[in-house]
LUMRO-372361 format. One line per 2 residues: for each residue x, y, z of N, C-alpha, C, O. Coordinates in nm, 2 decimals. Example, Ala and Ser with C-alpha at 12.3 -4.5 7.8 and 13.67 -1.06 7.14 Angstrom:
1.32:-0.57:0.78:1.23:-0.45:0.78:1.32:-0.33:0.78:1.42:-0.33:0.85 ~ 1.28:-0.22:0.71:1.37:-0.11:0.71:1.29:0.00:0.79:1.34:0.11:0.80
//
This chain:
-1.44:-1.59:0.55:-1.35:-1.48:0.59:-1.22:-1.51:0.63:-1.21:-1.60:0.72 ~ -1.12:-1.45:0.60:-0.98:-1.48:0.67:-1.00:-1.38:0.82:-1.06:-1.27:0.85
-0.90:-1.47:0.89:-0.88:-1.40:1.02:-0.76:-1.32:1.02:-0.66:-1.37:0.99 ~ -0.76:-1.17:1.06:-0.65:-1.11:1.03:-0.52:-1.14:1.13:-0.53:-1.18:1.25
-0.43:-1.13:1.08:-0.31:-1.19:1.15:-0.23:-1.09:1.16:-0.16:-1.11:1.26 ~ -0.20:-0.96:1.09:-0.12:-0.86:1.12:-0.25:-0.71:1.12:-0.36:-0.70:1.05
-0.19:-0.63:1.24:-0.24:-0.52:1.23:-0.15:-0.39:1.14:-0.03:-0.37:1.19 ~ -0.19:-0.32:1.04:-0.13:-0.22:0.99:-0.20:-0.10:0.98:-0.32:-0.08:0.96
-0.08:0.03:1.02:-0.16:0.13:1.03:-0.12:0.23:0.92:0.00:0.26:0.90 ~ -0.22:0.30:0.83:-0.21:0.37:0.71:-0.19:0.50:0.74:-0.28:0.55:0.80
-0.08:0.59:0.72:-0.14:0.72:0.74:-0.07:0.80:0.62:0.05:0.79:0.57 ~ -0.19:0.88:0.59:-0.19:0.95:0.43:-0.30:1.08:0.43:-0.42:1.07:0.45
-0.22:1.19:0.40:-0.30:1.29:0.42:-0.44:1.32:0.30:-0.53:1.40:0.31 ~ -0.42:1.24:0.22:-0.53:1.22:0.12:-0.65:1.12:0.14:-0.62:1.00:0.15
-0.77:1.16:0.13:-0.84:1.05:0.16:-0.91:0.98:0.05:-1.02:0.92:0.06 ~ -0.85:1.00:-0.03:-0.88:0.90:-0.17:-0.74:0.82:-0.12:-0.76:0.71:-0.08
-0.62:0.87:-0.13:-0.54:0.76:-0.11:-0.56:0.65:0.01:-0.54:0.53:-0.01 ~ -0.60:0.69:0.10:-0.65:0.61:0.22:-0.77:0.50:0.19:-0.76:0.38:0.22
-0.88:0.57:0.13:-0.95:0.46:0.08:-0.90:0.36:-0.02:-0.94:0.24:-0.02 ~ -0.78:0.42:-0.12:-0.75:0.32:-0.21:-0.67:0.20:-0.17:-0.69:0.09:-0.21
-0.57:0.25:-0.05:-0.47:0.19:0.03:-0.58:0.05:0.12:-0.54:-0.06:0.14 ~ -0.70:0.09:0.17:-0.78:0.02:0.24:-0.85:-0.09:0.16:-0.87:-0.20:0.21
-0.87:-0.07:0.04:-0.92:-0.12:-0.08:-0.81:-0.24:-0.10:-0.83:-0.35:-0.06 ~ -0.73:-0.20:-0.16:-0.61:-0.28:-0.24:-0.58:-0.36:-0.12:-0.60:-0.48:-0.14
-0.56:-0.33:-0.01:-0.51:-0.46:0.13:-0.59:-0.52:0.13:-0.57:-0.64:0.10 ~ -0.75:-0.49:0.16:-0.85:-0.56:0.18:-0.90:-0.68:0.07:-0.96:-0.79:0.10
-0.85:-0.63:-0.06:-0.88:-0.74:-0.19:-0.77:-0.81:-0.20:-0.77:-0.91:-0.28 ~ -0.66:-0.77:-0.13:-0.54:-0.89:-0.18:-0.53:-1.02:-0.10:-0.44:-1.10:-0.13
-0.61:-1.03:0.00:-0.66:-1.15:0.06:-0.53:-1.22:0.17:-0.49:-1.33:0.20 ~ -0.47:-1.09:0.22:-0.34:-1.09:0.27:-0.41:-1.11:0.44:-0.32:-1.14:0.52
-0.52:-1.10:0.47:-0.56:-1.14:0.61:-0.51:-1.02:0.71:-0.44:-1.06:0.80 ~ -0.53:-0.90:0.70:-0.45:-0.79:0.78:-0.57:-0.70:0.82:-0.67:-0.70:0.75
-0.56:-0.63:0.93:-0.67:-0.54:0.98:-0.58:-0.41:0.98:-0.47:-0.39:1.04 ~ -0.66:-0.32:0.91:-0.62:-0.17:0.85:-0.67:-0.06:0.92:-0.79:-0.05:0.91
-0.61:0.03:0.99:-0.65:0.15:1.08:-0.59:0.25:0.97:-0.47:0.24:0.93 ~ -0.68:0.34:0.93:-0.63:0.45:0.85:-0.64:0.62:0.91:-0.75:0.67:0.94
-0.55:0.67:0.92:-0.53:0.85:0.97:-0.49:0.90:0.87:-0.43:0.86:0.78 ~ -0.54:1.02:0.90:-0.52:1.14:0.80:-0.40:1.21:0.83:-0.33:1.26:0.74
-0.37:1.22:0.95:-0.27:1.32:1.01:-0.17:1.23:1.11:-0.20:1.13:1.16 ~ -0.07:1.30:1.12:0.05:1.27:1.23:-0.01:1.22:1.34:0.01:1.11:1.39
-0.08:1.32:1.38:-0.17:1.34:1.54:-0.24:1.23:1.56:-0.23:1.16:1.66 ~ -0.36:1.18:1.44:-0.40:1.06:1.47:-0.31:0.95:1.48:-0.33:0.87:1.57
-0.21:0.93:1.40:-0.16:0.83:1.40:-0.06:0.83:1.56:-0.03:0.73:1.63 ~ -0.04:0.93:1.58:0.03:0.90:1.74:-0.07:0.88:1.82:-0.04:0.83:1.93
-0.18:0.91:1.81:-0.29:0.86:1.88:-0.34:0.70:1.89:-0.39:0.63:1.98 ~ -0.32:0.68:1.79:-0.35:0.50:1.75:-0.22:0.42:1.78:-0.22:0.29:1.80
-0.10:0.49:1.79:0.04:0.43:1.85:0.04:0.43:1.97:0.06:0.33:2.03 ~ 0.00:0.53:2.03:-0.02:0.49:2.18:-0.13:0.41:2.23:-0.12:0.36:2.34
-0.22:0.39:2.17:-0.31:0.29:2.19:-0.31:0.15:2.18:-0.34:0.07:2.27 ~ -0.26:0.11:2.04:-0.28:-0.01:2.00:-0.13:-0.05:1.96:-0.06:0.05:1.94
-0.09:-0.16:1.94:0.02:-0.22:1.85:-0.01:-0.26:1.74:-0.11:-0.33:1.72 ~ 0.09:-0.20:1.62:0.09:-0.26:1.50:0.21:-0.31:1.48:0.32:-0.30:1.54
0.17:-0.42:1.34:0.28:-0.49:1.30:0.37:-0.41:1.18:0.49:-0.43:1.14 ~ 0.28:-0.33:1.14:0.36:-0.26:1.00:0.31:-0.11:1.03:0.21:-0.09:1.09
0.37:-0.03:0.98:0.33:0.11:0.98:0.38:0.18:0.83:0.50:0.17:0.80 ~ 0.28:0.26:0.75:0.32:0.28:0.61:0.25:0.43:0.64:0.15:0.43:0.71
0.32:0.54:0.58:0.30:0.66:0.58:0.33:0.73:0.45:0.42:0.69:0.38 ~ 0.27:0.83:0.42:0.29:0.91:0.28:0.41:1.00:0.34:0.42:1.00:0.47
0.50:1.07:0.28:0.60:1.15:0.31:0.55:1.27:0.38:0.59:1.32:0.48 ~ 0.43:1.34:0.30:0.38:1.48:0.32:0.25:1.46:0.39:0.16:1.40:0.34
0.25:1.51:0.49:0.12:1.50:0.58:0.10:1.64:0.64:0.20:1.71:0.66 ~ -0.01:1.69:0.67:-0.03:1.83:0.70:0.01:1.88:0.82:0.00:2.00:0.85
0.07:1.78:0.92:0.09:1.81:1.04:0.26:1.80:1.07:0.32:1.87:1.15 ~ 0.31:1.69:0.99:0.45:1.65:1.00:0.47:1.56:0.87:0.39:1.54:0.78
0.60:1.51:0.87:0.61:1.43:0.77:0.64:1.30:0.80:0.67:1.28:0.92 ~ 0.65:1.19:0.70:0.68:1.06:0.71:0.80:1.04:0.81:0.80:0.97:0.91
0.89:1.09:0.76:1.04:1.09:0.82:1.02:1.11:0.93:1.05:1.02:1.00 ~ 0.95:1.22:0.98:0.95:1.29:1.11:0.88:1.19:1.21:0.92:1.15:1.32
0.77:1.16:1.13:0.70:1.07:1.22:0.77:0.92:1.25:0.74:0.86:1.35 ~ 0.83:0.87:1.19:0.92:0.74:1.20:1.02:0.75:1.28:1.08:0.65:1.32
1.07:0.91:1.32:1.21:0.92:1.41:1.10:0.88:1.53:1.14:0.80:1.62 ~ 0.98:0.94:1.54:0.92:0.93:1.65:0.90:0.82:1.70:0.95:0.77:1.80
0.82:0.77:1.62:0.81:0.57:1.63:0.95:0.52:1.69:0.96:0.45:1.79 ~ 1.05:0.55:1.61:1.18:0.45:1.68:1.20:0.51:1.82:1.27:0.44:1.90
1.16:0.63:1.86:1.16:0.65:2.02:1.06:0.58:2.11:1.07:0.57:2.23 ~ 0.97:0.52:2.05:0.85:0.44:2.12:0.90:0.31:2.17:0.98:0.26:2.09
0.89:0.24:2.26:0.92:0.10:2.31:0.84:0.03:2.26:0.88:-0.09:2.23 ~ 0.72:0.05:2.23:0.62:-0.03:2.14:0.65:-0.07:2.04:0.66:-0.18:2.00
0.69:0.07:1.94:0.70:0.03:1.80:0.83:0.07:1.76:0.84:0.11:1.65 ~ 0.95:0.06:1.84:1.08:0.09:1.78:1.13:-0.01:1.67:1.21:0.03:1.58
1.09:-0.12:1.67:1.14:-0.20:1.60:1.01:-0.26:1.48:1.03:-0.36:1.42 ~ 0.94:-0.21:1.46:0.81:-0.21:1.38:0.83:-0.17:1.22:0.83:-0.05:1.19
0.83:-0.24:1.14:0.88:-0.21:1.01:0.81:-0.09:0.99:0.69:-0.09:1.01 ~ 0.87:0.01:0.93:0.78:0.16:0.87:0.81:0.19:0.75:0.93:0.22:0.72
0.71:0.20:0.65:0.74:0.23:0.49:0.69:0.34:0.49:0.61:0.38:0.58 ~ 0.73:0.41:0.39:0.70:0.51:0.32:0.67:0.53:0.19:0.76:0.52:0.10
0.54:0.56:0.16:0.50:0.57:0.01:0.47:0.70:-0.04:0.36:0.76:-0.03 ~ 0.59:0.74:-0.12:0.58:0.87:-0.18:0.60:0.91:-0.34:0.67:0.84:-0.41
0.54:1.01:-0.37:0.54:1.00:-0.55:0.72:1.04:-0.59:0.78:0.98:-0.68 ~ 0.79:1.15:-0.52:0.91:1.17:-0.55:0.99:1.17:-0.41:0.95:1.24:-0.32
1.09:1.11:-0.41:1.21:1.11:-0.31:1.32:1.14:-0.35:1.35:1.06:-0.44 ~ 1.40:1.23:-0.32:1.55:1.23:-0.35:1.62:1.14:-0.29:1.58:1.08:-0.19
1.73:1.15:-0.36:1.85:1.06:-0.27:1.89:1.09:-0.15:1.91:1.00:-0.06 ~ 1.89:1.25:-0.13:1.92:1.27:0.02:1.82:1.23:0.13:1.84:1.18:0.24
1.70:1.28:0.05:1.55:1.23:0.17:1.56:1.09:0.18:1.54:1.04:0.29 ~ 1.58:1.02:0.10:1.56:0.87:0.11:1.70:0.85:0.20:1.68:0.78:0.30
1.80:0.87:0.20:1.91:0.84:0.31:1.85:0.92:0.43:1.82:0.84:0.53 ~ 1.82:1.06:0.46:1.79:1.05:0.55:1.64:0.97:0.63:1.62:0.95:0.75
1.59:0.94:0.53:1.46:0.85:0.62:1.51:0.73:0.69:1.46:0.70:0.80 ~ 1.62:0.64:0.61:1.68:0.54:0.62:1.76:0.55:0.74:1.77:0.45:0.82
1.82:0.69:0.78:1.91:0.71:0.91:1.77:0.73:1.02:1.79:0.69:1.13 ~ 1.68:0.78:1.00:1.54:0.79:1.08:1.49:0.65:1.13:1.46:0.63:1.25
1.49:0.55:1.03:1.49:0.41:1.09:1.34:0.37:0.96:1.26:0.28:0.98 ~ 1.35:0.43:0.85:1.24:0.38:0.74:1.30:0.25:0.70:1.42:0.24:0.68
1.23:0.14:0.69:1.26:0.03:0.67:1.24:0.03:0.48:1.34:-0.03:0.43 ~ 1.14:0.08:0.40:1.13:0.06:0.28:1.07:0.20:0.23:1.01:0.29:0.30
1.09:0.20:0.09:1.00:0.32:0.02:0.97:0.23:-0.13:1.05:0.17:-0.20 ~ 0.81:0.27:-0.13:0.77:0.28:-0.25:0.71:0.40:-0.34:0.64:0.50:-0.30
0.75:0.38:-0.43:0.72:0.49:-0.55:0.53:0.51:-0.55:0.46:0.41:-0.57 ~ 0.48:0.63:-0.54:0.34:0.66:-0.50:0.29:0.60:-0.65:0.21:0.52:-0.61
0.30:0.60:-0.77:0.22:0.56:-0.89:0.23:0.38:-0.90:0.14:0.32:-0.96 ~ 0.32:0.31:-0.83:0.28:0.18:-0.79:0.24:0.13:-0.67:0.20:0.01:-0.64
0.26:0.24:-0.57:0.29:0.25:-0.43:0.21:0.16:-0.37:0.27:0.09:-0.29 ~ 0.06:0.13:-0.38:0.00:0.08:-0.26:-0.03:-0.08:-0.33:-0.06:-0.17:-0.25
-0.04:-0.10:-0.45:-0.05:-0.24:-0.52:0.09:-0.30:-0.49:0.08:-0.41:-0.46 ~ 0.20:-0.26:-0.50:0.34:-0.29:-0.47:0.35:-0.33:-0.30:0.39:-0.43:-0.25
0.30:-0.21:-0.22:0.28:-0.24:-0.07:0.19:-0.37:-0.04:0.21:-0.45:0.05 ~ 0.11:-0.36:-0.11:0.02:-0.49:-0.10:0.09:-0.65:-0.09:0.08:-0.73:0.00
0.15:-0.64:-0.22:0.21:-0.73:-0.24:0.34:-0.77:-0.11:0.35:-0.88:-0.07 ~ 0.41:-0.67:-0.07:0.48:-0.67:0.03:0.44:-0.72:0.13:0.50:-0.81:0.19
0.31:-0.66:0.18:0.21:-0.71:0.31:0.20:-0.86:0.28:0.22:-0.93:0.38 ~ 0.16:-0.91:0.17:0.10:-1.03:0.14:0.26:-1.16:0.16:0.25:-1.28:0.20
0.37:-1.10:0.13:0.48:-1.20:0.16:0.51:-1.16:0.31:0.52:-1.26:0.37 ~ 0.52:-1.05:0.37:0.51:-1.04:0.49:0.43:-1.14:0.60:0.47:-1.17:0.72
0.31:-1.17:0.52:0.21:-1.22:0.61:0.17:-1.34:0.57:0.05:-1.39:0.59 ~ 0.30:-1.43:0.50:0.24:-1.55:0.45:0.25:-1.66:0.59:0.31:-1.64:0.70
0.16:-1.77:0.55:0.13:-1.87:0.66:0.24:-1.96:0.66:0.30:-1.98:0.55 ~ 0.28:-2.02:0.75:0.39:-2.11:0.77:0.43:-2.22:0.64:0.32:-2.26:0.60
0.49:-2.26:0.60:0.53:-2.36:0.52:0.55:-2.46:0.56:0.58:-2.55:0.48 ~ 0.55:-2.50:0.70:0.63:-2.61:0.76:0.79:-2.61:0.77:0.85:-2.70:0.84
0.84:-2.55:0.72:0.99:-2.54:0.73:1.04:-2.54:0.88:0.98:-2.48:0.96 ~ 1.13:-2.61:0.90:1.20:-2.62:1.06:1.36:-2.59:1.02:1.41:-2.60:0.91
1.42:-2.55:1.13:1.57:-2.53:1.13:1.60:-2.43:1.23:1.51:-2.39:1.31 ~ 1.72:-2.39:1.25:1.78:-2.32:1.31:1.88:-2.23:1.25:1.97:-2.28:1.18
1.86:-2.07:1.27:1.97:-1.97:1.19:2.02:-1.89:1.29:1.95:-1.83:1.37 ~ 2.16:-1.89:1.28:2.23:-1.78:1.36:2.24:-1.65:1.28:2.33:-1.63:1.19
2.16:-1.56:1.32:2.11:-1.43:1.27:2.19:-1.34:1.31:2.18:-1.30:1.43 ~ 2.30:-1.26:1.21:2.35:-1.13:1.26:2.31:-1.02:1.21:2.32:-1.02:1.09
2.25:-0.91:1.26:2.18:-0.78:1.20:2.19:-0.70:1.31:2.16:-0.73:1.42 ~ 2.26:-0.55:1.28:2.27:-0.46:1.36:2.12:-0.35:1.36:2.11:-0.25:1.44
2.05:-0.37:1.31:1.93:-0.32:1.24:1.81:-0.39:1.33:1.76:-0.49:1.30 ~ 1.78:-0.31:1.43:1.65:-0.39:1.51:1.52:-0.39:1.42:1.45:-0.49:1.43
1.49:-0.31:1.35:1.40:-0.31:1.25:1.41:-0.44:1.17:1.34:-0.54:1.18 ~ 1.50:-0.43:1.09:1.54:-0.55:1.01:1.54:-0.68:1.07:1.49:-0.78:1.01
1.60:-0.69:1.18:1.58:-0.81:1.24:1.47:-0.85:1.28:1.45:-0.97:1.27 ~ 1.38:-0.76:1.35:1.24:-0.80:1.38:1.16:-0.83:1.28:1.07:-0.92:1.31
1.15:-0.79:1.18:1.10:-0.84:1.03:1.13:-0.95:1.00:1.05:-1.03:0.96 ~ 1.28:-0.98:1.01:1.33:-1.10:0.97:1.31:-1.22:1.08:1.28:-1.33:1.03
1.33:-1.21:1.19:1.30:-1.31:1.29:1.13:-1.35:1.24:1.10:-1.46:1.20 ~ 1.04:-1.23:1.26:0.92:-1.28:1.27:0.88:-1.37:1.12:0.80:-1.47:1.13
0.95:-1.32:1.00:0.90:-1.41:0.90:0.97:-1.53:0.89:0.92:-1.62:0.82 ~ 1.07:-1.55:0.96:1.13:-1.68:0.98:1.06:-1.77:1.05:1.02:-1.87:1.01
1.04:-1.72:1.21:0.96:-1.76:1.30:0.83:-1.81:1.23:0.78:-1.92:1.28 ~ 0.76:-1.76:1.15:0.65:-1.80:1.07:0.64:-1.93:1.00:0.54:-2.00:0.99
0.75:-1.95:0.95:0.78:-2.08:0.89:0.85:-2.21:0.97:0.88:-2.33:0.92 ~ 0.87:-2.18:1.08:0.90:-2.27:1.19:1.06:-2.28:1.19:1.13:-2.38:1.20
1.11:-2.15:1.16:1.27:-2.18:1.17:1.27:-2.04:1.31:1.22:-1.94:1.32 ~ 1.41:-2.15:1.40:1.43:-2.10:1.52:1.53:-2.00:1.50:1.64:-2.04:1.46
1.51:-1.86:1.53:1.63:-1.75:1.49:1.70:-1.71:1.64:1.65:-1.66:1.73 ~ 1.84:-1.76:1.64:1.93:-1.71:1.74:2.00:-1.59:1.69:2.11:-1.60:1.64
1.94:-1.45:1.71:2.00:-1.34:1.67:2.08:-1.27:1.76:2.06:-1.27:1.88 ~ 2.18:-1.20:1.70:2.32:-1.15:1.72:2.32:-1.00:1.67:2.29:-0.97:1.56
2.36:-0.90:1.77:2.37:-0.78:1.67:2.50:-0.75:1.65:2.52:-0.64:1.60 ~ 2.61:-0.82:1.68:2.74:-0.79:1.64:2.81:-0.92:1.59:2.75:-1.01:1.64
2.91:-0.96:1.51:2.97:-1.05:1.45:3.03:-1.12:1.55:3.04:-1.24:1.55 ~ 3.09:-1.04:1.66:3.19:-1.09:1.76:3.09:-1.18:1.85:3.13:-1.29:1.89
2.96:-1.14:1.88:2.88:-1.25:1.96:2.82:-1.34:1.86:2.78:-1.44:1.91 ~ 2.81:-1.33:1.75:2.79:-1.47:1.66:2.90:-1.57:1.67:2.89:-1.69:1.69
3.02:-1.50:1.66:3.13:-1.63:1.67:3.16:-1.68:1.79:3.20:-1.79:1.80 ~ 3.13:-1.59:1.93:3.15:-1.66:2.03:3.02:-1.77:2.04:3.05:-1.87:2.10
2.91:-1.75:1.98:2.80:-1.83:2.00:2.86:-1.96:1.93:2.85:-2.06:2.00 ~ 2.92:-1.96:1.80:2.94:-2.05:1.72:3.08:-2.15:1.77:3.11:-2.26:1.74
3.16:-2.06:1.87:3.28:-2.12:1.94:3.20:-2.23:2.03:3.22:-2.36:2.03 ~ 3.12:-2.16:2.10:3.06:-2.23:2.22:2.99:-2.36:2.17:2.99:-2.46:2.25
2.93:-2.36:2.05:2.88:-2.45:2.01:2.98:-2.56:1.97:2.97:-2.67:2.03 ~ 3.06:-2.53:1.88:3.17:-2.62:1.86:3.25:-2.70:1.98:3.28:-2.82:1.98
3.29:-2.62:2.09:3.32:-2.67:2.20:3.23:-2.80:2.27:3.26:-2.92:2.30 ~ 3.10:-2.73:2.27:3.02:-2.85:2.31:2.98:-2.99:2.21:2.94:-3.10:2.25
3.00:-2.96:2.10:3.02:-3.10:2.01:3.14:-3.18:2.01:3.15:-3.28:1.95
//
């Protein structure tokens, strides 16, 4: 049996969807530990008690919605940079934009959602290939940076991250001066 390497929180009001998500992820061989919740309140409880590497939510929940839950997660010190995915049947362009502004990392369409999400998790959770190197990485999104840095680090790549281009250029100038 594969040892879980990442903890994933799935929040979906549908018991059937939760079971499907759990089964798809378990059968994908992605080596994850999945926690299933049916409401935003359950998710908040788990988020206060545990750390997760990835959070996936449906947009429609009985006590909140996925975008609002994401906004709450982004205010948390523990999970402010944790990738947050929404799986929904229909998302308008405006709602999608509102989600990205709240910190949503990615959207998956419900009809193919959990299967596509499983592939996303598998890629996210790949074991190191033994690559080595050092990358100067400039990204102003803490979520995207955390995910990319974790992925590159799992492949043996050392990441030097800066939020602004100016900081990155200053670092390059220091390296040139020292060479």
